[in-house]
C-alpha positions as CSV (number, residue, x, y, z in Angstrom):
1,M,93.3,235.6,82.6
2,T,95.1,234.0,79.8
3,S,95.6,235.7,76.4
4,T,95.2,232.5,74.5
5,P,92.2,230.4,75.5
6,L,92.8,226.6,75.4
7,R,90.2,224.0,74.5
8,V,90.6,221.4,77.1
9,A,88.8,218.0,77.2
10,I,88.5,216.6,80.7
11,S,87.6,212.9,81.1
12,G,85.6,212.4,84.3
13,A,83.0,214.5,86.1
14,G,83.7,213.3,89.7
15,V,85.6,215.8,91.9
16,A,88.9,216.3,90.0
17,G,87.3,217.0,86.6
18,P,84.8,219.7,87.7
19,A,87.5,221.3,90.0
20,L,89.8,221.5,87.0
21,A,87.0,222.9,84.9
22,H,86.3,225.5,87.6
23,W,89.8,226.9,87.5
24,L,90.2,226.7,83.8
25,L,87.1,228.8,83.4
26,R,88.5,231.3,85.8
27,A,91.7,231.4,83.7
28,G,89.7,232.1,80.5
29,H,90.0,228.6,79.0
30,E,87.2,226.5,77.4
31,P,86.8,223.1,79.3
32,T,84.6,220.3,78.2
33,L,83.7,217.5,80.7
34,I,83.2,214.0,79.3
35,E,81.5,211.6,81.7
36,H,80.6,208.0,81.0
37,S,77.7,207.9,83.5
38,P,74.3,209.0,82.1
39,A,73.9,211.7,84.8
40,F,75.9,213.3,87.6
41,R,77.0,210.6,90.1
42,T,76.5,210.7,93.8
43,G,77.3,208.1,96.5
44,G,80.6,206.8,97.8
45,Y,81.9,206.7,101.3
46,V,82.3,209.5,103.9
47,I,85.6,211.2,103.6
48,D,87.5,213.5,106.0
49,F,88.1,216.8,104.3
50,W,90.9,219.1,105.4
51,G,94.3,220.5,104.5
52,V,95.3,221.8,101.2
53,G,92.1,220.6,99.6
54,Y,90.1,222.5,102.1
55,R,92.1,225.7,101.3
56,V,91.4,225.2,97.6
57,A,87.7,224.8,98.4
58,Q,87.9,228.2,100.2
59,R,89.5,229.8,97.2
60,M,86.7,228.3,95.0
61,G,84.1,229.9,97.2
62,I,82.4,226.6,98.2
63,E,83.5,226.4,101.8
64,Q,80.0,227.1,103.2
65,A,78.4,224.6,100.9
66,V,80.9,222.0,102.0
67,R,80.3,222.8,105.7
68,D,76.6,222.7,105.2
69,A,76.9,219.2,103.6
70,G,79.4,218.0,106.2
71,Y,79.3,216.5,109.6
72,Q,81.4,217.5,112.6
73,V,82.1,214.0,113.9
74,Q,82.6,213.8,117.6
75,R,84.0,210.3,118.2
76,L,85.3,207.2,116.6
77,E,84.2,204.0,118.5
78,A,85.5,200.5,118.0
79,V,83.0,197.9,119.3
80,D,83.1,194.1,119.9
81,D,80.6,191.4,118.8
82,A,78.1,192.5,121.5
83,G,78.4,196.2,120.6
84,R,80.4,197.1,123.7
85,V,82.8,199.9,123.1
86,R,86.4,198.6,123.4
87,A,88.1,201.8,122.2
88,S,86.9,205.4,121.7
89,M,88.7,208.5,120.4
90,R,87.6,212.1,120.4
91,T,88.1,213.8,117.0
92,D,88.4,217.4,118.2
93,A,92.2,217.2,118.4
94,F,92.3,216.7,114.6
95,E,90.1,219.7,114.0
96,R,92.4,221.8,116.2
97,L,95.4,220.6,114.3
98,A,93.7,221.7,111.1
99,G,92.9,225.1,112.4
100,G,89.2,224.5,112.4
101,C,89.3,223.7,108.7
102,F,88.1,220.1,109.0
103,T,84.8,218.3,108.2
104,S,83.5,214.9,107.1
105,L,81.0,214.4,104.3
106,P,80.0,211.9,101.6
107,R,82.3,212.1,98.6
108,G,79.3,212.6,96.4
109,D,78.1,215.7,98.3
110,L,81.6,217.3,97.9
111,A,81.5,216.4,94.2
112,A,78.0,218.1,93.9
113,A,79.3,221.3,95.6
114,V,82.2,221.4,93.1
115,Y,80.1,220.6,90.1
116,A,77.6,223.3,91.0
117,T,80.2,225.9,90.2
118,V,80.5,224.8,86.6
119,A,77.2,223.1,85.8
120,H,75.8,225.9,83.7
121,R,79.1,227.4,82.5
122,C,80.9,224.6,80.7
123,E,79.9,221.9,78.2
124,T,79.3,218.5,79.8
125,L,78.9,215.4,77.7
126,F,77.2,212.8,79.9
127,D,76.7,209.2,78.8
128,D,79.8,209.4,76.6
129,S,83.5,208.4,76.8
130,I,86.7,208.6,74.9
131,T,87.3,205.6,72.6
132,A,90.4,206.9,70.7
133,I,93.0,209.6,71.3
134,D,94.9,210.9,68.3
135,A,97.6,213.2,69.5
136,H,99.5,215.6,67.3
137,D,102.0,218.4,67.9
138,D,99.4,221.1,67.6
139,A,96.2,219.4,68.8
140,V,94.5,216.2,70.1
141,G,91.8,214.5,68.2
142,L,89.2,212.5,70.1
143,T,86.7,209.9,69.0
144,L,83.8,209.4,71.5
145,R,81.6,206.5,72.1
146,S,78.7,208.4,70.7
147,G,80.5,208.8,67.4
148,R,81.4,212.4,67.9
149,Q,84.7,213.6,66.5
150,R,86.3,216.5,68.4
151,A,89.6,218.3,68.5
152,F,91.1,219.9,71.6
153,D,94.3,221.7,72.6
154,L,94.8,219.5,75.7
155,V,93.3,216.3,77.1
156,I,93.2,215.7,80.9
157,G,92.4,212.4,82.4
158,A,90.5,213.0,85.7
159,D,88.8,209.7,85.5
160,G,89.9,208.0,88.6
161,L,91.8,204.9,89.7
162,H,90.8,203.0,86.6
163,S,91.5,205.9,84.2
164,N,90.4,205.4,80.6
165,V,92.8,208.2,79.4
166,R,95.7,206.7,81.3
167,R,95.1,203.3,79.8
168,Q,94.9,204.6,76.2
169,V,97.9,207.0,76.4
170,F,100.3,205.5,79.1
171,G,99.5,201.8,79.0
172,P,97.6,199.1,81.0
173,D,96.5,199.5,84.6
174,A,98.8,196.7,85.7
175,D,101.8,198.9,84.8
176,Y,100.9,201.6,87.4
177,E,98.3,200.2,89.9
178,H,99.7,198.8,93.1
179,Y,97.2,196.8,95.1
180,L,97.3,197.2,98.9
181,G,95.6,193.9,99.6
182,C,92.1,195.1,100.5
183,R,88.8,195.7,98.8
184,V,86.2,198.2,99.9
185,A,82.4,198.6,99.5
186,A,80.0,201.3,100.6
187,C,76.3,202.0,100.4
188,V,73.7,204.3,101.9
189,V,70.5,202.7,103.4
190,E,67.3,204.3,104.8
191,G,65.7,203.6,108.1
192,Y,68.5,201.6,109.7
193,R,68.7,201.4,113.5
194,P,70.5,202.1,115.8
195,R,71.6,205.6,115.0
196,D,74.6,207.1,116.8
197,E,74.7,210.7,115.8
198,L,78.1,212.1,114.9
199,V,79.8,208.9,116.0
200,Y,81.7,206.7,113.5
201,V,81.2,203.2,114.7
202,T,83.5,200.3,113.6
203,H,83.7,196.6,114.2
204,S,86.7,194.4,113.3
205,A,87.3,190.8,112.8
206,P,90.6,189.4,111.6
207,G,91.2,190.8,108.1
208,K,88.0,192.9,107.9
209,Q,86.1,195.9,109.2
210,A,82.5,197.0,109.0
211,A,81.5,200.5,109.9
212,R,78.4,202.7,110.0
213,F,77.8,206.4,110.2
214,T,74.5,208.2,110.6
215,L,73.5,210.6,107.9
216,R,70.7,213.1,107.7
217,D,67.2,212.3,106.4
218,N,67.0,209.0,108.2
219,R,69.9,207.5,106.2
220,S,73.0,205.5,107.3
221,L,76.2,204.9,105.4
222,F,77.9,201.5,105.6
223,L,81.6,200.9,104.8
224,F,83.1,197.4,104.5
225,V,86.9,196.9,104.1
226,F,88.4,193.4,103.8
227,R,91.6,191.7,102.8
228,S,91.4,189.7,99.6
229,E,93.7,188.1,97.1
230,E,91.0,188.7,94.5
231,T,91.0,192.0,92.7
232,A,88.5,191.6,89.9
233,D,85.2,193.4,90.1
234,P,82.4,190.9,90.8
235,G,80.3,192.6,88.1
236,S,76.6,192.8,88.9
237,L,75.0,194.3,91.9
238,Q,73.9,190.9,93.1
239,A,77.4,189.5,92.7
240,R,78.9,192.3,94.7
241,R,76.3,191.7,97.5
242,Q,77.2,188.0,97.5
243,V,80.9,188.8,98.0
244,L,80.1,190.9,101.0
245,R,77.8,188.2,102.4
246,D,80.6,185.6,102.0
247,E,83.0,187.9,103.9
248,F,80.8,189.4,106.6
249,D,77.9,187.0,107.4
250,D,79.9,185.5,110.3
251,A,81.8,188.7,111.3
252,G,79.7,189.4,114.3
253,W,78.2,192.6,115.7
254,E,75.4,194.0,113.5
255,C,76.9,192.6,110.3
256,P,74.0,190.3,109.4
257,R,71.5,193.1,109.8
258,M,73.7,195.5,107.9
259,L,73.9,193.0,105.0
260,D,70.1,192.6,105.0
261,A,69.7,196.4,104.9
262,M,72.3,196.6,102.1
263,D,70.1,194.4,99.9
264,R,67.6,197.4,99.8
265,A,70.3,199.8,98.6
266,E,70.0,200.9,95.0
267,D,73.7,201.5,94.6
268,L,76.7,199.7,96.0
269,Y,80.2,201.2,95.6
270,F,82.8,198.4,95.2
271,D,86.5,198.7,94.4
272,V,90.0,197.7,95.2
273,V,92.2,199.6,97.6
274,S,95.1,200.5,95.4
275,Q,97.7,203.2,94.7
276,V,98.7,204.6,91.3
277,R,102.5,205.2,90.9
278,M,103.7,206.7,87.6
279,P,107.1,207.9,86.5
280,A,105.4,210.8,84.7
281,W,101.9,212.4,84.8
282,S,101.9,213.8,81.3
283,R,102.8,212.8,77.8
284,G,102.7,215.5,75.1
285,R,99.3,217.3,75.2
286,V,97.8,214.7,77.6
287,A,98.1,214.9,81.4
288,L,96.5,213.3,84.4
289,V,95.1,214.7,87.7
290,G,93.7,213.1,90.8
291,D,93.5,209.4,91.3
292,A,94.3,208.8,87.6
293,A,97.8,210.3,88.2
294,A,98.6,209.4,91.7
295,C,95.9,207.7,93.8
296,I,97.0,207.5,97.4
297,S,94.1,205.1,98.2
298,L,91.2,205.1,100.7
299,M,93.8,204.5,103.4
300,G,95.3,207.9,102.9
301,G,92.1,209.7,103.8
302,E,92.9,212.9,101.7
303,G,92.8,211.8,98.1
304,T,89.8,214.0,97.2
305,G,91.4,217.1,98.6
306,L,94.7,216.3,96.8
307,A,92.8,215.9,93.5
308,M,91.3,219.4,94.0
309,T,94.8,220.7,94.8
310,E,96.2,219.1,91.6
311,A,93.5,220.7,89.5
312,Y,94.3,224.1,91.0
313,V,98.0,223.8,90.6
314,M,97.8,222.5,87.0
315,T,95.7,225.6,86.0
316,G,97.9,227.9,87.8
317,E,101.0,226.6,86.1
318,L,99.3,226.8,82.7
319,L,98.7,230.5,83.5
320,R,102.3,231.1,84.6
321,A,103.6,229.3,81.5
322,N,101.2,231.4,79.3
323,G,99.6,228.3,77.9
324,D,102.9,226.4,77.2
325,H,101.6,223.0,78.3
326,R,105.0,221.3,78.3
327,R,106.5,223.8,80.8
328,A,103.2,223.9,82.8
329,F,102.9,220.1,83.1
330,Q,106.5,219.8,84.3
331,A,106.1,222.5,86.9
332,Y,102.8,221.0,88.1
333,E,104.4,217.6,88.6
334,A,107.5,219.0,90.2
335,R,105.5,221.0,92.7
336,L,103.2,218.2,93.8
337,R,105.1,214.9,93.5
338,P,107.0,215.2,96.9
339,L,103.6,215.8,98.7
340,I,102.0,212.9,96.9
341,A,104.9,210.5,97.6
342,R,104.7,211.4,101.4
343,K,100.9,210.7,101.4
344,Q,101.3,207.4,99.6
345,R,103.9,206.2,102.1
346,A,101.7,207.2,105.0
347,A,98.7,205.4,103.5
348,Q,100.6,202.1,103.2
349,G,101.3,202.3,107.0
350,V,97.6,202.4,108.1
351,V,96.3,199.3,106.3
352,N,96.2,197.5,109.7
353,F,93.9,200.1,111.1
354,F,91.2,199.1,108.6
355,A,92.0,195.4,108.4
356,A,94.2,194.0,111.1
357,R,95.1,190.4,110.3
358,T,94.7,188.9,113.8
359,H,92.8,189.4,117.1
360,A,96.1,190.5,118.6
361,G,96.4,193.1,115.8
362,I,92.9,194.4,116.6
363,W,93.8,194.7,120.3
364,L,96.9,196.7,119.4
365,R,94.8,198.9,117.0
366,N,92.3,199.6,119.9
367,M,95.1,200.5,122.2
368,G,96.3,203.0,119.6
369,I,92.8,204.5,119.3
370,R,92.7,205.0,123.1
371,A,96.2,206.6,123.1
372,M,95.1,209.2,120.5
373,N,93.0,210.9,123.2
374,L,96.2,212.3,124.5
375,P,96.6,215.7,122.7
376,W,100.4,215.6,122.7
377,L,100.4,212.1,121.2
378,T,97.9,213.2,118.5
379,R,100.2,216.1,117.7
380,L,103.2,213.9,117.5
381,I,101.6,211.1,115.4
382,A,99.2,213.0,113.2
383,G,100.4,216.6,113.3
384,R,102.4,216.6,110.1
385,S,99.8,214.6,108.2
386,V,97.0,216.9,109.1
387,R,99.0,220.1,108.5
388,D,100.3,218.8,105.1
389,D,103.5,220.8,105.2
390,F,102.7,222.2,101.7
391,E,102.6,225.9,100.8
392,L,99.6,226.3,98.4
393,P,100.9,228.6,95.6
394,E,99.2,231.9,94.8
395,Y,98.1,232.3,91.2
396,D,96.3,235.2,89.6
397,L,93.1,233.2,89.1
């Protein structure tokens, strides 16, 4: 426990923000979450959850909730236009590499498990956002969209790839966001058939991939990834749907039926596949965690777990520095930057898995999927990535 409680404003109530609030509360600080959405957000795509993030979840006491919400995926299948399986890969090798600490779950379900630990213990300002940041040597003044004026000791941007805090304090997105050439969309629909339990089914055409995964309660999750030179958000729900129709109407397999089902979905996640690369993750009393600081992108497969790790390490370093934010922020960044850099390099190398440019590239990708059924090859190719090679620090939290 710290002897000097800090008032900490956290922009963003996704995963990174509530995870940080959890650890700050355990250290005796006073976090306030500020979230622009009118209520807690769910949705997003299914993520694989393992590694250091999983170990942080264990220390938070939410492992069982995560496992209950998760799915133990059995296989990944790549199918052709007629639905015939062209490549299949068992996933048990990855679970063994992770020592059994591996599950797959919707990102929103993980966020809910994290937020449940702080929901009734810290102030959360929904339907609000930071419109001005006035930093001083001894405090940070915030002006909120609601008109509130608040003062805090520290401000942390945990507000994702398109971080509001990063933009206001560090500069425009274009200075730090590196587009990897793809856009991604995801939605959850009810009543879709067929259902392949615990099988992640993908179909590829040159430059694009559609996938589906069966969820509980008669639901299915769709994921669309496609190469594009365009990066602007289409805007409205209808405009987003039209972009996907333009890309996938003639992509074969079940794509036309998936697009029709998508029209019934109330929410459609749509974003670019980008990384955030910054020379520094803090400035004065303002710092960044998660995708706001160092997004590795969808291609990395571990961004959410890394965000939880960053939240844990930041709090631990604040504790070790006895609240000296400058020393703590430097230690936090020095400890994590090598790990993040490795994850970003690895993510850049798997773009072709999601969106191979040619039929020949799809064929090669399928050959690679088949080869991953060989345990020794899985260990050789994926062993280091799954194990992380990062010693999670022990803090008195």
